[in-house]
N, C-alpha and C positions, 0 to 999 in steps of 0.2 A: 959194958959200953960198947965193946967191940962187936958183941953179938947184936947190940942195938943198932950200931951203924951199919952192920952188914944187913940187918933186916930192912933198915930204911933204904939202903942202896938197892936191895932187892925190890923193895916197894916201888922205888923211882924207876928202876929198870922195867918193871912191869907196866908202869903208867906211861912212860915217854913214847913209845911207838903209837899208842892210841892218840896221844896229844898231837904228835907230828901228823898223823893221818887226818886228824880233825882240822889242824891248822892248814894243811894242804888243801883239804876240801874247801875251807873257808876262803883261801886265796883264790882258788878256782872260781868259787861263787862270786867273789868280788870282781875278779877279772871279767867273768861273764857279764856281771851287771854293768861294769864299766863299758864293756863292748856294746851292750844293749843301749846304754846311755848315749854313747858316741853315735851309734847308728841312729838312735832316736833324734839326737841333736842335728845330725846331718839331714835327715828327712824333714825335721822341723824347719831347718834353714831353707831347704829347697822349697818347701811348701810356702814359707813366708815370702821367698823371692817370687814364686809364681803368683802368690796373692797380690803382691805389689804390681806386677805386670798386668794382672787382670784388673786391678783397681784403676790403673792408669787407662787401660783400654775402656773400662766402664766410664771413667770421667770424660774421655773423648767422646764416647757415644752419647753421654748425657749432654755434653756441650752441643753436639750435632743435633740431638733431638730438641734441645732448647731453641736452636736456630730454626729448625724445621717447624717447631711449634709456633714461633713468632710469625714465620711465613704463612703457616696454616691459619693463624688468627687473622692475618691481613686478608688472606684469600676468603676466609669465612665472612669477614666484614663485606668484602666485595660481593661474595656470593649472596650474602643477605640482601644487599642493595639490589643485585640483579634479580633475586627472588621476589623482592617487592615490585620491581618493574614488571616481572613476568606475571605476578598476581594481578597488577593493574591491567596489563595487556589481556590477560585471561578474562578479567571482568568485562573489558570492552568487547572482546570476542564473544563472550557469552551473551552480552546484550544484543550484539549484531546477530548472533545465532538465533536469539529469541525473536528478533524482528523478522528474520528471514525464514524462520521455521514454518511460518504460515504459508510461505510460497515455495517451500522445498518440495521436490518431487519424491515419489516413493523410490525404493531401491531399484526396482525393475525399470521404472521410467528413467531414472538417472543412468542406468546401464545402457538403455536404448539410446538416450540422448547422447551419451558419450560415444557409443558405437557409431551413431549417425554423424556426429561431429568429426570423429576420426576418419570415417569414410569420406566425408566432404573434404577434409584436409588432405587426405591421400590423393583424392581426385584432383584437387587444386594443385598439389605438388606435381602430379603427372603432367597436368596441363602446363604448369610453369616450365617443366623440363622440356616439353614439346616446343613451347614458345622460345625457350632458350636455344634449343637446337636449330629452330627455324631462324632465330636471330643470328646465330653463328653462321648459318648457311648464307643468309643475306649479307652479312659482313664480308664473307669470302667473295660473294658475287660483286659487292660494291668495291672491294679492293681490286678485283679484276677489271671492273669497269673504270675505276680510277686510274689504274695503270694504262688501260687503253686510251683514256682521255688524255693522260699525260703524253702518251706517244703522239696522239693526234695534235695536241697543243704544240709539241715540239715540231711536228711537220708543218703546222700552220705558221709557227714562228719563222721557220725557214722560208716558207712560201711568202710570208709577209715581208721578210727582209729582201727577198728577191723582188717582190712587188714594189717595195719602197725604192729599191734601186731603179727599177723600171719607171716608177713614178717620178723620181728625180730627173731621169732622162726625159720623160714625157713632159714634165714641167718646163724643163729647159727648152724643149722643142716648142711647147705651147707659148712660152714667153717670146721665143723667136718669131713664131707664127703671129702672135698677137702684135708684136712690134711691126712686123711686115704688114699685117692687116690694118693696123692703125695708120701706118704710112699710106697704104693704098686708099683707105677711107679719107684720109686728109687730102690726098690728091683728087679723089672723086668730089669731095666737098668743094675744093678749090675750082675744079672744073665746072661743077654744078652752079657755083656762084657766078662763074663767067657766063654760063648759059642762062642763068636767071637774069643776069643783067641784060643779055641780048633779048630774052623773052620780054622783060618789062620795057625795054627800049622799043621793041616792035609794037607792044600794046599802046605805049604812049603815042607812037606815031599814028596808030590806027584810031585811037580814041582821044586825040589831042584836043579836039573841040568840045569834049564832054566835061563840064565842070563838076558833074555829079559822080565822076569816076576819078579816083586819086590813088596815089601810092602812099602807104603808111608803113615806114620801116621796110621790112622785106615782104610786105603784102600789097596786093592790088585790091582796092576796096571799091565795091559797087554799092551805092545806096539802094536800099530795098525798093524805093519807089521807082527806080529805073527798071526793075525786073518784075515786080509783083504789085497787084492791087493791095490796098490796106486790108490786113487781116487774112490774106489769102496766100497760097503757095503755088499758084499756077502762073507760069511765065507769060508776060504780056507780049504783044507784038513788038513793042519797042525793046523789050528785054530780049526777045529772040534775035533781033537784029544785032544787039550787042554781043549775045552769045555766039552768033555766027562768026563775027570778027574774032572772038576769043578762040573758037574752035579752029579757025584757019591758022591763027598764030601758034596754037599748040601743035597742030599737025606739021607745020613748017619747022617748029623747034624739034620735033621728034626725029626728023630726018638728020639733024646735025648732031644730036646727042649720041655718043658711043653706046653700043649695046651693053657694055659691062657696067655702065652706070645705072643703078636701080632707082630711077626717079619716079616721082608721083606729083600730081597737082592736087593739093588739099583744098577742099571747098568747105568753109565754115559759115554757118548761119547764126546771126545775132538779132536780138530784139531789144526794144527799149524796156523801161521798168514798168510800163503800164500793163497790168495783167490782162490776159485774154481767156475767155472760157466759152467754148462753143462745142457742139457735138463732134465736130471734126478735129478741133484743137483744144483739149481741156486745159492746156497751160502753154506758156511761152516755149517750154522745152519742145513740145510737139511741133509748134509753128516753125521754130528756127531749124529743127532737124528736117522737116518736110521741105522747106525752101532750099536747103543745101542739097537734098536728094533730087529735087526737081532740076536744079542746075546740072547735076551730074548726069541725070538721065538725058537731058537735052544735048549735052556735049557728046554723050555716047551715040545719040541719034545722028549727030553731025560727023561721026566717024572717029572720035577720040577713043583709043582703047580703054576698056573698062578697068584693066589692071593698073592703068596710070592715074586713076581717079580715086579720091577719098572724100567722104561726106561726113560732117560732124555738126551737131547743134549745141550751142552754148546758152541759149535762152537770153536772159537779161544779166547774166553774171560775169560778162567780160566787156564792160562798156569802154568806149573811147573817151567819152565826156562824162563828168560827174554832175553837171547841171541838170535842172528839170525843165528848162525852157524848151520851146518847140525846136529850135535849131539843134540843141544838144541831143534831144530825143531822136531827131531825124538822122543825125550822124551815127547814133548808136544802132539804128535799124539798118543792117548792112549784110552784104555777102563778101567774104574775104577769100582771095585766091593766093595760095602760097606754093611755090615750087620747092619741093623738098625731096630728100631721099628716104627710101623705106628702111 
């Protein structure tokens, strides 16, 4: 038994080192495998984490793409509508092109026409530039002229103000002179009235026995029959006798009237309403004027200054009487004498 135990011990002693070596190798293998497993788990975890991040990124991109897709669908709808409109417009243009194709020019003719039109437009543009330059020059000239006119207007205004001042002074002097002249004329009229009264008084004394000569207002009246035959303008002998007395009275009066009084004896001829028509006197205007002129000429012949005599004819348009009886008509046929101032 001892030999048996010793043998078994020897057997175990021979077997154990190999077992330990095998076990050590197994432990190393297991450790290696565990290391490999841990490394694989680590990389697997990292890979899973990266995949989650990528997945999230992809989800975001999908969401963005979905939104973009919706927008693109809306744009596609709008583009489709615009495409339809463009197609309709294209059809219209094609129809117009078809209509105009018969009138279209060839390529060379179009080029020539375009070149001609371009040349014309260029020429027109140059002309417009020239016109514009001329207009600017005219505007400058007008501005200069306007400035000159304004200066002239300013000078004229100054002259006008000075003239207005002088005018006011002149008006004052004129008013003063007018007042003085009116006063002088009033004195002359008063004096002339006094001489008229003297003149008429002398005539009354000279012709006091003549019923056909009378005073009417401020006039000495001769009936035409005293001086002229019916329908004539030649002074009769009886009329010349009356005119001689009248001329003497005028000459006597002239001596007493001051020279500063500008007086005149007005001789007016009048007819009745019965019309006259003869080669010498076509109407009463000519007859009345001719009779007044005959009296003036005779008085000049008797020495009365011509500058102191005035002749006028009134025809039948200034009657003394309105009746149509013979006495009224006779009174209306007359020569009137009036001493007046010029």
